[in-house]
N, C-alpha and C positions, 0 to 999 in steps of 0.2 A: 504494499500500499504506500502510495506517494505521500510524504509529509509535507503537504502544501504549506502549513504554518511555518515550519522551519525554513522552507525554500523562500517563501515570501519575505520573511525576516532577513535572511541572507541577502536577497536581491536588494532590499532597501539599504542595508549596511554597505553592501558592495558599491552601490551607486554614490553613496555619500563619501565613501573612501576615495572614489575615483575622481572626484571634483578637483581639477587642477593637477592631477597625477598621471594622466594618460600619456604614453610615450608618442613621440612624433617620428614617423617613418614615411618615406615617399609613397608607399603603397596605401598609406592611411589618408592621404591628402584628398580633399573633395574632388579634385579634378583627375584623380587616378582612373585609368580606363579599366574596363572589365579584363582585358588581356594583361595589363600591368599587375592587377591584383592577383589574377590566376598565376602568372609566372612567379610572383613573390611567394605566393602559398606553396608552390612546388619547390622553391628554393629553401623555404623555411623548415622543410623536413630535415631533421638531424643537423641543423645549422643555427647558430645564434643569429638573432635579428640584426645586430650590428654588423656582423659579416655580410649578410644579405644586403643591408643598406649600402655597403661599399661596392658591391658587385652589380646591383640592379641598374644604376644609371649607365654603367658601361655596356651592359647587355642591351638595354633599351636603345642606346645610341647606335648599336650595330644591327639590332633586329627590333625595330620599333613596332612592327605589327606582325601578326600570325603569317601573313603573306611573305614578309621578309624572312621569317624563320624557315618557312617551307623551302626545302632545297638547300639549306645551308651546308657548308662543308662541316662534317663532323669534327674534324681536328680543330678547325678554327673556332667552332662553338665551344669545344672542350676547353680551349685556351682562354676564352673569355670568362668562363665560369670556374676556372681552376681553384680560385681561393675558397670555393664552397666545399671542396673535397668531393670525391666520387664523381669527377667531372666526366669521365667517359660514360659512366652509366647514366648520369643526368642528361648528357648530350643525346644519347640514343633515346632516352624517354621523351625528350622534348621534340625530337624530329619524328618519333612515331606518332605523337599527338598531332603534330602539324600535318603529317601525311594522312591521318585518319579523318580530319575535318574537312568537310566540303563547304567552304565559306568560313563563317565566324565560328567561335566557340559556342557550344550549346549554353542556353541560358536557363538550365534547371540542374538540380542536383542529379537527377536520373541520367540526364544527358551527359553530364561531366563524368560521372562515375563509369559510364559506358566507354569512355576513352581509355587507351592503354596506359596503365601505371597511375591512374588517378583514383585515390580512395575516398571513402565517405567524408573524412575530415577536410581534405583540400576542396572537395566539391562544396560542402556546407559553408566553409569559411569563405570561399570565393562568392557564393551567392549572397551571404550576409554582408560582407564587407564592401562588396562592389555594387550591390543593388539595394541593401537594407532588408533583405528577406528574412523572415523570422525562422532561421534555421539554427537549432542547437548545435554547438561544436563540442566534440569529445576527443581530445588527444591525451597524451600521458600527463600534461600539466593540469588539464581540466580534471582528469580522473583523480589526480592527487588532491586537489582542493576539495572536490565533492567527497572523495573517499575519507579524507580526514574529518570533514564536517559531519558526515552522515554515519560514519563507521560501518557496521554490519549491513545497515539499510542500503549502502551503495554496493559493497562488495558482494553481497548475496544476489544482486541483479545480474541477468545476463545482458548481452550487448543492447538488445532492444530495450531492456528495462532501464538501463543506464541513459540511453537516448531520451527515453520517456521522462526520467527524472531531470535531465538537463533541460528538456523542452518546457517542463513545469516551471523551472526556475527562470526561464527565459521570458515567459508570457507576461510582458509588461509594457508593450508598445514601443519599446526602444531596443530592439534586439542587437543592433549594431553596437550601441554603447555598451550594453550588457556584456556582449562577448569580448569586446576590447578590454573592458575593466576586469573581466575574469582572467584574461591572459596576462594582464599587467600585475594584477594581484598575485597571481602565481609566481611571476618573475621577481617581485619586489618583497613580498611578505611570506607567502606560503611556498617557500622554496624547497627544492628537493632535499637539500642539506641545511641543517640549522635554521628552520623556519622561525621568523620573529614573532613567536607566540605572545610575548610580553606586550607588544604593541599592536596586536591583531584585533581589529574591531569584531571578529567573529569568536574570540576566545571563550566568551561566556556560555556559548552553546555548541562549541565544537567538540565532537566525540573524541578527538585525538588529545586534547589538552589534559595533562596530567597522567597520560598513559605511558 
């Protein structure tokens, strides 16, 4: 059973915490295109945001649209994105996506997930951050936050149950802001190591505090 009371309380506290604290990155700017947000989300897998911020402008300068990416030389592309690591694998993935798309990128989670190498998180994050769609996002950082907050109520859920919990927390009319705040809270407070529980606004109802 979804604890809507705790999730509503968490949502309110999270939004208050996020005021003036959201990080600034190129793919978060209001004028970022759907393509730019999608590429950034692909780059952010297994890579810190500050590293992606350093690589993305160079990539977009070379391949500003999907049409420019289609047919790109794999070695040249790998060289552009080398600072991200796994550059050859990433290069092949991007080229496979470009070859699979007839026209522009799909504008739905289902359409994006159907592309080679695109998972549910990248698809949901792209739709939310590029279009404002009310899509819950669940990656390892989000799992950590909700897992600590809810304890066994989160860990006992299957993947569909976790998405349902994340969707229940999201239902507030501002999904983009909520998801950005959630990611930044995970990066600044509810970190993988040494979380700042002493200054966490969620500590009074967090299942992990004191365990």
